[in-house]
DRENLOMI-826579 format. One record per residue: x, z, y of N, C-alpha, C, CB in turn; residue in three letters; residue number from 1. Coordinates in steps of 0.02 Angstrom, whole numbers, plus 32768, in hexadecimal, padded with zeros to 4 digits. Glycine has a CB too. Layout:
// residues N
X; Z; Y; X; Z; Y; X; Z; Y; X; Z; Y; ALA; NUM $
...
END
This chain:
// residues 143
2F03; 6B61; 5CA5; 2F10; 6B77; 5C75; 2EE5; 6BC8; 5C8F; 2F62; 6B6C; 5C62; UNK; 1 $
2ED5; 6BE9; 5C35; 2ED1; 6C24; 5C45; 2F00; 6C6C; 5C25; 2E90; 6C27; 5C3C; UNK; 2 $
2EFE; 6C98; 5C43; 2F03; 6CC3; 5BF7; 2EE2; 6D00; 5BDC; 2F40; 6CDA; 5BEF; UNK; 3 $
2EDF; 6CFF; 5B98; 2EAC; 6D17; 5B75; 2EBA; 6D84; 5B98; 2EBF; 6CF8; 5B0B; UNK; 4 $
2E82; 6DA6; 5B8F; 2E86; 6DE9; 5BA2; 2E44; 6DEE; 5B65; 2E7B; 6E01; 5C00; UNK; 5 $
2E64; 6E45; 5B88; 2E3F; 6E5A; 5B43; 2DCB; 6E46; 5B43; 2E58; 6ECF; 5B40; UNK; 6 $
2DE9; 6E19; 5B2E; 2D95; 6DF5; 5B01; 2D7C; 6DBE; 5B40; 2D3B; 6E4A; 5AF2; UNK; 7 $
2DC6; 6DAA; 5B81; 2D91; 6D89; 5BBB; 2DE0; 6D65; 5BBE; 2D5F; 6DC0; 5C0F; UNK; 8 $
2DC5; 6D23; 5BC8; 2DFA; 6CF8; 5BFF; 2DF2; 6D0C; 5C20; 2E00; 6CBB; 5C15; UNK; 9 $
2E3D; 6D0C; 5C64; 2E42; 6CF9; 5C93; 2E3A; 6CC5; 5CB0; 2E60; 6D05; 5C9A; UNK; 10 $
2E2A; 6C94; 5CD6; 2E54; 6C48; 5CEF; 2E80; 6C80; 5D2C; 2E0D; 6BF0; 5D20; UNK; 11 $
2EAB; 6C38; 5D2D; 2ED6; 6C5D; 5D6E; 2EC3; 6C3F; 5DAE; 2F2B; 6C55; 5D69; UNK; 12 $
2EE7; 6C62; 5DD2; 2ED4; 6C67; 5E35; 2EE6; 6C1C; 5E35; 2F15; 6CA6; 5E7E; UNK; 13 $
2E9B; 6C04; 5E6D; 2EBE; 6BB6; 5E76; 2EFE; 6BB3; 5EB8; 2E75; 6B76; 5E90; UNK; 14 $
2F20; 6B94; 5EAE; 2F65; 6B8D; 5ECF; 2F4E; 6B4B; 5F0F; 2FAE; 6B71; 5E8A; UNK; 15 $
2F0C; 6B5B; 5F54; 2F05; 6AFC; 5F4A; 2F48; 6AEA; 5FA1; 2E7B; 6ACE; 5F61; UNK; 16 $
2F6A; 6B28; 5F97; 2FA1; 6B2A; 5FD5; 2FDF; 6B06; 5FD1; 2FB8; 6B6F; 5FE1; UNK; 17 $
2FCB; 6B18; 5F72; 300F; 6AF6; 5F51; 304C; 6B47; 5F66; 302C; 6A8F; 5F8B; UNK; 18 $
3035; 6B57; 5F7D; 3076; 6BA5; 5F99; 30A5; 6BAE; 5F59; 3044; 6C0D; 5FA8; UNK; 19 $
3093; 6BA0; 5F1E; 30B0; 6BB9; 5EE8; 30E2; 6B88; 5EC4; 307D; 6BCE; 5EBF; UNK; 20 $
3127; 6B64; 5EDB; 3127; 6B36; 5EE2; 3179; 6B50; 5E83; 312D; 6B14; 5F46; UNK; 21 $
3182; 6B7D; 5E89; 31A8; 6B83; 5E55; 317B; 6BA3; 5E15; 31E5; 6BAD; 5E6D; UNK; 22 $
319B; 6B9A; 5DDD; 3173; 6BB6; 5D9F; 318C; 6C03; 5DA6; 3188; 6B8D; 5D4C; UNK; 23 $
31B1; 6C34; 5DBD; 31B9; 6C72; 5DC8; 317F; 6C79; 5DE3; 31EF; 6C88; 5DEA; UNK; 24 $
316D; 6C77; 5E31; 3126; 6C7B; 5E54; 30E8; 6C68; 5E25; 3124; 6C46; 5E95; UNK; 25 $
30F5; 6C3F; 5E1A; 3095; 6C36; 5DFC; 308F; 6C73; 5DBF; 307F; 6BCE; 5DC6; UNK; 26 $
30DD; 6C7C; 5D84; 30D9; 6CB6; 5D5C; 30B5; 6CEB; 5D7F; 3119; 6CCD; 5D48; UNK; 27 $
30CF; 6D00; 5DC9; 30D2; 6D46; 5DF3; 3087; 6D40; 5E0A; 3112; 6D4B; 5E3C; UNK; 28 $
306E; 6D0B; 5E10; 3025; 6CF6; 5E37; 2FF8; 6D07; 5DFA; 301B; 6C98; 5E55; UNK; 29 $
2FEE; 6CDD; 5DCD; 2FC6; 6CEA; 5D8F; 2FC7; 6D44; 5D5D; 2FE9; 6CA8; 5D5D; UNK; 30 $
3015; 6D5C; 5D6C; 301D; 6DBE; 5D58; 2FFD; 6DD3; 5D7E; 3063; 6DEE; 5D5C; UNK; 31 $
2FF5; 6DC7; 5DCF; 2FDA; 6DE8; 5DE4; 2F96; 6DDD; 5DDD; 2FEE; 6DEF; 5E12; UNK; 32 $
2F70; 6D9E; 5DE8; 2F1C; 6D93; 5DD9; 2F10; 6DBC; 5D9D; 2F01; 6D3E; 5DC7; UNK; 33 $
2F49; 6DB8; 5D62; 2F26; 6DEC; 5D25; 2F1B; 6E34; 5D32; 2F53; 6DF0; 5CE3; UNK; 34 $
2F69; 6E48; 5D5A; 2F3D; 6E96; 5D4E; 2F13; 6EA3; 5D94; 2F7D; 6EE5; 5D42; UNK; 35 $
2F1F; 6E75; 5DCE; 2EDB; 6E8E; 5DEB; 2E85; 6E8D; 5DCB; 2ED9; 6E66; 5E26; UNK; 36 $
2E7F; 6E57; 5DA5; 2E52; 6E57; 5D64; 2E45; 6EA7; 5D33; 2E7A; 6E1B; 5D2F; UNK; 37 $
2E86; 6EAC; 5D1A; 2E6C; 6EE2; 5CEE; 2E74; 6F25; 5D12; 2E92; 6EE3; 5CA6; UNK; 38 $
2E93; 6F2D; 5D56; 2E73; 6F77; 5D7C; 2E29; 6F72; 5DA1; 2EAB; 6F91; 5DC1; UNK; 39 $
2E01; 6F35; 5DAC; 2DC0; 6F30; 5DB0; 2DA7; 6F32; 5D71; 2DAC; 6EFC; 5DD1; UNK; 40 $
2DB4; 6F3B; 5D41; 2D97; 6F32; 5D03; 2DAC; 6F78; 5CC6; 2DB4; 6EE3; 5CEB; UNK; 41 $
2DD6; 6F8E; 5CE3; 2DF9; 6FCA; 5CD4; 2DD5; 6FF6; 5C7D; 2DEA; 6FFE; 5D26; UNK; 42 $
2DF0; 6FED; 5C69; 2DE5; 7015; 5C14; 2E22; 700F; 5BF2; 2DA8; 6FEF; 5BDB; UNK; 43 $
2E32; 7041; 5BD2; 2E5C; 7046; 5B8F; 2E6A; 701C; 5B79; 2E4B; 7060; 5B60; UNK; 44 $
2E44; 6FF7; 5B58; 2E52; 6FBD; 5B46; 2E86; 6F94; 5B71; 2E19; 6FA1; 5B41; UNK; 45 $
2E70; 6F72; 5BC4; 2E8D; 6F56; 5BDD; 2EDF; 6F6C; 5BE9; 2E65; 6F4E; 5C08; UNK; 46 $
2EE9; 6F98; 5BF7; 2F3B; 6F87; 5BE0; 2F5C; 6F6F; 5BAB; 2F5B; 6FB3; 5BDF; UNK; 47 $
2F2E; 6F85; 5B6D; 2F5B; 6F43; 5B30; 2F69; 6EF6; 5B52; 2F1D; 6F2C; 5ADE; UNK; 48 $
2F96; 6EDD; 5B46; 2F96; 6E95; 5B56; 2F98; 6E84; 5AFA; 2FE4; 6E75; 5B92; UNK; 49 $
2F7B; 6E36; 5AFA; 2F7E; 6E0D; 5ABE; 2FA3; 6DE0; 5AB4; 2F53; 6DF5; 5AB1; UNK; 50 $
2F9C; 6DBE; 5A89; 2FBB; 6D85; 5A78; 2F83; 6D53; 5A2F; 3011; 6DA7; 5A5F; UNK; 51 $
2F72; 6D21; 5A45; 2F42; 6D1E; 59EB; 2F7D; 6CD8; 59D5; 2EBE; 6CF6; 59ED; UNK; 52 $
2F7B; 6CEE; 5985; 2F96; 6CB0; 5968; 2F7B; 6C74; 597C; 2F91; 6CB0; 5927; UNK; 53 $
2F94; 6C3C; 5933; 2F87; 6BFC; 593D; 2F55; 6C14; 5902; 2FC3; 6BBB; 593A; UNK; 54 $
2F2C; 6C4C; 58F1; 2EDE; 6C4D; 58D0; 2EB4; 6C6F; 58E7; 2ED6; 6C60; 5891; UNK; 55 $
2EBE; 6C72; 5940; 2E9D; 6C92; 5965; 2EA2; 6CF8; 5974; 2E63; 6C75; 5948; UNK; 56 $
2EA5; 6CFF; 5941; 2EB6; 6D3D; 5928; 2EE4; 6D73; 595E; 2EDD; 6D2A; 58E6; UNK; 57 $
2EBC; 6DB0; 5980; 2EDF; 6DB5; 59CC; 2F23; 6DFD; 59B1; 2E8D; 6DD8; 5A20; UNK; 58 $
2F57; 6DF5; 59C4; 2F7C; 6E2E; 59B7; 2FA3; 6E55; 59F0; 2FA8; 6E1A; 5987; UNK; 59 $
2FA8; 6E7F; 59E1; 2FB0; 6EC0; 5A2A; 2FF5; 6EB0; 5A15; 2F8D; 6F2A; 5A29; UNK; 60 $
300E; 6EA3; 5A69; 305B; 6EC4; 5A71; 3068; 6F27; 5A92; 3083; 6E85; 5AB7; UNK; 61 $
3096; 6F3B; 5A7E; 30B5; 6F73; 5AAB; 30CF; 6F67; 5AE9; 30E6; 6F91; 5A8F; UNK; 62 $
30BB; 6F8D; 5AFF; 30DC; 6F8D; 5B53; 3139; 6F7F; 5B4F; 30CB; 6FF0; 5B80; UNK; 63 $
314E; 6F8B; 5B1E; 3192; 6F91; 5B1A; 319F; 6F3C; 5B10; 31AE; 6FCB; 5ADA; UNK; 64 $
3164; 6F14; 5AF8; 3189; 6ED5; 5AEB; 317B; 6E9E; 5B40; 3160; 6EAC; 5A95; UNK; 65 $
3145; 6ECC; 5B5F; 3136; 6EAF; 5B9E; 317B; 6E8F; 5BBB; 3116; 6EE7; 5BCF; UNK; 66 $
31B1; 6EAB; 5BE3; 31ED; 6E87; 5C09; 3215; 6E5A; 5BC0; 322D; 6ED0; 5C37; UNK; 67 $
3227; 6E77; 5BA4; 3237; 6E36; 5B73; 3203; 6DE5; 5B7B; 3228; 6E58; 5B1B; UNK; 68 $
31C8; 6DEE; 5B6C; 31A2; 6DB8; 5B66; 31A7; 6D9C; 5BBC; 3151; 6DCE; 5B44; UNK; 69 $
31A9; 6DC3; 5BE5; 3192; 6DAA; 5C2A; 31E1; 6D89; 5C29; 3175; 6DEC; 5C72; UNK; 70 $
3217; 6D91; 5C0F; 3243; 6D8E; 5C2D; 325A; 6D3E; 5C08; 326D; 6DD3; 5C29; UNK; 71 $
323D; 6D37; 5BAC; 3240; 6CFF; 5B9E; 320A; 6CD2; 5BAC; 324D; 6D00; 5B6A; UNK; 72 $
31D7; 6CEA; 5BDE; 31A0; 6CA1; 5BFE; 31CB; 6C83; 5C2C; 314D; 6CB5; 5C30; UNK; 73 $
31D9; 6CBC; 5C52; 31FF; 6CAD; 5CAA; 3238; 6C6E; 5C94; 323C; 6D0C; 5CD6; UNK; 74 $
325C; 6C80; 5C67; 3292; 6C52; 5C50; 3267; 6C0A; 5C30; 32C7; 6C7F; 5C10; UNK; 75 $
324D; 6C07; 5C14; 3223; 6BD8; 5BE9; 31F8; 6BB4; 5C35; 31E7; 6C0D; 5BA1; UNK; 76 $
31E5; 6BD2; 5C66; 31CB; 6BB6; 5C8C; 31FB; 6B80; 5CC2; 31A9; 6BE9; 5CA5; UNK; 77 $
323C; 6B9C; 5CC2; 3264; 6B93; 5CE4; 326B; 6B4B; 5CAD; 329A; 6BD0; 5CF4; UNK; 78 $
327C; 6B54; 5C84; 32A1; 6B1D; 5C50; 32D2; 6B36; 5C37; 32BA; 6ADE; 5C69; UNK; 79 $
32CD; 6B78; 5C2F; 3332; 6B89; 5C2A; 3319; 6B8B; 5BD9; 336A; 6BF3; 5C59; UNK; 80 $
3352; 6B9F; 5BB6; 3360; 6BA8; 5B64; 3352; 6BEC; 5B57; 33AF; 6B98; 5B49; UNK; 81 $
3338; 6BF5; 5B1B; 331F; 6C4F; 5B24; 3334; 6C44; 5AC3; 329F; 6C6F; 5B4B; UNK; 82 $
3365; 6C63; 5ACF; 337B; 6C81; 5A7C; 3373; 6CB4; 5A6D; 33B9; 6C82; 5A65; UNK; 83 $
3346; 6CC9; 5A37; 333E; 6D25; 5A17; 3368; 6D23; 59E0; 32E6; 6D45; 59F5; UNK; 84 $
3375; 6D59; 59CA; 33B2; 6D5D; 59AE; 33AE; 6DAB; 598D; 33ED; 6D4F; 59E8; UNK; 85 $
33A5; 6DCC; 594E; 33A5; 6E0C; 5937; 33E3; 6E32; 595F; 33AB; 6E0B; 58E6; UNK; 86 $
33EC; 6E6B; 5967; 3415; 6E89; 5976; 344B; 6E8D; 595B; 3405; 6EAE; 597B; UNK; 87 $
3436; 6EA4; 590C; 3458; 6EB0; 58CB; 3481; 6E93; 58B1; 343B; 6EB2; 58A2; UNK; 88 $
3475; 6E3F; 58BD; 347A; 6DF4; 58BB; 34D5; 6E00; 58AD; 3457; 6DC1; 5912; UNK; 89 $
34E2; 6DD9; 5875; 353D; 6DD2; 586B; 3534; 6D6D; 585B; 356A; 6E17; 5802; UNK; 90 $
3556; 6D5F; 58A2; 3566; 6D32; 58B7; 35BB; 6D07; 5898; 355D; 6D4B; 58F9; UNK; 91 $
35B7; 6CC6; 5897; 35E4; 6C9D; 586F; 35F2; 6C97; 58A8; 35D9; 6C63; 583C; UNK; 92 $
3655; 6C90; 5895; 3685; 6C80; 58EF; 366A; 6C66; 590B; 36C5; 6C58; 5900; UNK; 93 $
362A; 6C07; 58E9; 362F; 6BDB; 5906; 3600; 6BF3; 593F; 3627; 6BA2; 58E1; UNK; 94 $
35C0; 6C28; 590E; 358D; 6C34; 594C; 359D; 6C49; 596B; 355C; 6C4C; 5950; UNK; 95 $
35D4; 6C76; 5980; 35F4; 6CB1; 59AE; 3620; 6C8C; 59E1; 3626; 6CEB; 5980; UNK; 96 $
3640; 6C69; 59C4; 364F; 6C3B; 59FF; 3617; 6C10; 5A19; 3685; 6C0D; 59EE; UNK; 97 $
35E6; 6BE1; 59F9; 35B6; 6BC1; 5A30; 3599; 6BF2; 5A5F; 3578; 6B9D; 5A0F; UNK; 98 $
358D; 6C47; 5A38; 3565; 6C67; 5A7C; 3592; 6C73; 5AB6; 3543; 6CB1; 5A6E; UNK; 99 $
35C7; 6C6C; 5AA4; 3602; 6C94; 5AD4; 3613; 6C66; 5B0A; 364C; 6CA8; 5AAB; UNK; 100 $
35FE; 6C26; 5AED; 3606; 6BDE; 5B04; 3653; 6BC8; 5B13; 35DB; 6BD4; 5B47; UNK; 101 $
367F; 6BCE; 5AC7; 36C4; 6BC0; 5ADC; 36C4; 6B98; 5A86; 3702; 6C13; 5AF6; UNK; 102 $
370E; 6B8D; 5A7C; 3733; 6B67; 5A44; 371F; 6BA1; 59F8; 3798; 6B61; 5A5E; UNK; 103 $
3721; 6B87; 59D2; 3721; 6BBF; 597C; 376B; 6BDE; 5994; 3729; 6B84; 590F; UNK; 104 $
37A7; 6BB4; 5999; 37F3; 6BC2; 5998; 37E7; 6C05; 59C1; 382C; 6B82; 59BD; UNK; 105 $
37CD; 6C0C; 5A01; 37E2; 6C24; 5A3F; 37C7; 6C62; 5A2F; 37CC; 6C01; 5A81; UNK; 106 $
378E; 6C5D; 5A08; 3756; 6C9F; 59DB; 379E; 6CD3; 59A4; 3700; 6C60; 5985; UNK; 107 $
379F; 6C9D; 5984; 37D0; 6CCD; 5955; 37F8; 6CD2; 5959; 37DC; 6CCD; 5924; UNK; 108 $
3827; 6CCF; 59A5; 3861; 6CD9; 59BF; 3845; 6D2B; 59D7; 387B; 6C98; 59FB; UNK; 109 $
380A; 6D34; 5A03; 37E8; 6D66; 5A0F; 37E8; 6DA7; 59E5; 37B4; 6D4E; 5A13; UNK; 110 $
37D1; 6D8F; 5997; 37BC; 6DBD; 5974; 37F4; 6DD2; 595F; 378E; 6DB1; 5949; UNK; 111 $
3822; 6DA5; 5956; 3886; 6DA7; 5933; 3899; 6DDA; 595E; 38C9; 6D53; 5942; UNK; 112 $
3885; 6DFD; 59A0; 38AE; 6E07; 59BE; 3884; 6E49; 59DF; 38C9; 6DCB; 59E2; UNK; 113 $
3848; 6E55; 59B9; 3827; 6E9E; 59AA; 380A; 6EA8; 59F7; 3868; 6EE5; 598D; UNK; 114 $
37E5; 6E84; 5A13; 37BC; 6E70; 5A51; 3775; 6E69; 5A32; 37D7; 6E27; 5A7A; UNK; 115 $
3755; 6E6A; 5A0B; 3727; 6E48; 59DD; 3729; 6E65; 59A2; 3732; 6E05; 59D3; UNK; 116 $
370F; 6E94; 598C; 3711; 6EB1; 5943; 36E5; 6E91; 5911; 36FE; 6EF8; 5943; UNK; 117 $
36F3; 6E7A; 58D7; 36D8; 6E4B; 589F; 36EB; 6E69; 584E; 36FF; 6DFA; 58AD; UNK; 118 $
36B1; 6E51; 5823; 36CC; 6E51; 57EA; 36EE; 6E28; 57D0; 36B0; 6E59; 57CB; UNK; 119 $
3718; 6E27; 5789; 372C; 6DF4; 577A; 370F; 6DE2; 571D; 377C; 6DFA; 578E; UNK; 120 $
36E1; 6DB6; 5711; 36C4; 6DBB; 56DA; 36F8; 6D88; 56B0; 3673; 6DAA; 56DF; UNK; 121 $
371C; 6D95; 5680; 375B; 6D62; 5658; 377C; 6D2E; 56AB; 3724; 6D14; 5601; UNK; 122 $
3778; 6D0B; 56AE; 379B; 6CD1; 56D6; 3760; 6CDD; 5712; 37A1; 6C75; 56A9; UNK; 123 $
3736; 6CE2; 570C; 3709; 6CD4; 574A; 36F1; 6D16; 576F; 36C7; 6CAC; 5734; UNK; 124 $
36F7; 6D10; 57B1; 36F1; 6D48; 57E9; 36A8; 6D45; 5808; 372B; 6D3C; 5827; UNK; 125 $
3676; 6D7F; 57F5; 3640; 6D8D; 581C; 3631; 6DC9; 5872; 361C; 6DA5; 57DF; UNK; 126 $
362C; 6DA6; 58A0; 361D; 6DD1; 58DA; 35EE; 6DEF; 58D4; 3617; 6DB7; 5911; UNK; 127 $
35D2; 6E25; 58FE; 35A2; 6E39; 590F; 3584; 6E2F; 594B; 35A7; 6E67; 5905; UNK; 128 $
3533; 6E22; 5947; 3520; 6DFE; 599D; 3530; 6E18; 59B6; 34E7; 6DF1; 59C2; UNK; 129 $
3524; 6E65; 59B3; 353A; 6EA8; 59DD; 3565; 6EA3; 59FC; 354A; 6EDF; 59C2; UNK; 130 $
35A3; 6E94; 59D2; 35EE; 6E96; 59ED; 35F7; 6E50; 5A21; 362C; 6E93; 59A3; UNK; 131 $
35CF; 6E35; 59FF; 35E3; 6DF9; 5A3D; 35B8; 6DF1; 5A70; 35E9; 6DB1; 5A25; UNK; 132 $
358A; 6E17; 5A69; 3564; 6E19; 5AB9; 3579; 6E44; 5AC7; 351B; 6E1D; 5ACC; UNK; 133 $
358E; 6E77; 5AAD; 35B9; 6EB9; 5AE7; 3605; 6E8E; 5B03; 35DB; 6F1C; 5AA7; UNK; 134 $
362A; 6E67; 5AD1; 3675; 6E42; 5B10; 3641; 6E1D; 5B35; 36C7; 6DFB; 5AEA; UNK; 135 $
3614; 6DE7; 5B2B; 360A; 6DAF; 5B72; 35E1; 6DE9; 5B93; 35D5; 6D53; 5B68; UNK; 136 $
35C1; 6E13; 5BAD; 3592; 6E3B; 5BD4; 35EF; 6E73; 5BFF; 3540; 6E76; 5B89; UNK; 137 $
3614; 6E85; 5BCA; 3658; 6E8C; 5BF2; 3678; 6E48; 5C03; 368D; 6EB6; 5BC8; UNK; 138 $
3685; 6E0D; 5BF8; 3690; 6DEE; 5C0C; 3697; 6DCB; 5C52; 3683; 6DE7; 5BF1; UNK; 139 $
3643; 6DC5; 5C49; 3616; 6DC5; 5CA0; 3628; 6E00; 5CC1; 35B7; 6DC8; 5CA2; UNK; 140 $
3619; 6E25; 5CAF; 3636; 6E6E; 5CF8; 367A; 6E5B; 5D20; 3654; 6ECD; 5CCD; UNK; 141 $
36A9; 6E53; 5CE2; 36E7; 6E2F; 5D16; 36F2; 6E03; 5D3B; 370F; 6E1F; 5D05; UNK; 142 $
36C4; 6DD3; 5D3B; 36B3; 6D8D; 5D5F; 3698; 6DA1; 5DA7; 3674; 6D5F; 5D35; UNK; 143 $
END
């Protein structure tokens, strides 16, 4: 496996002793190896990370993308599911219930009790993802 850097390909460090048994440890090893190489060949462009699309075009990543991408990559390496949702997305009651891991009737009860804000369009309720996430975080903090 290689990581594409500023016009260079970085080959991963060999792991002859098999010391890095978990995907997270392997990710850390590869990240540290790339940082070491970047420090050795420091240029202003070396501070920019790129990804390549299917056409081979380099797309620069802004520094504020590093942490979310690292979280996504670590989850994928550990075979965990990852879902990306726009913060301003409106969800159906079924989508919100699925996200919270509860039944739709239970979610509707929370909506009607005022625990989660919602909008009603004719007969249909819509819930903002940000409000669902706020409720989820609050519920997790109580545990």
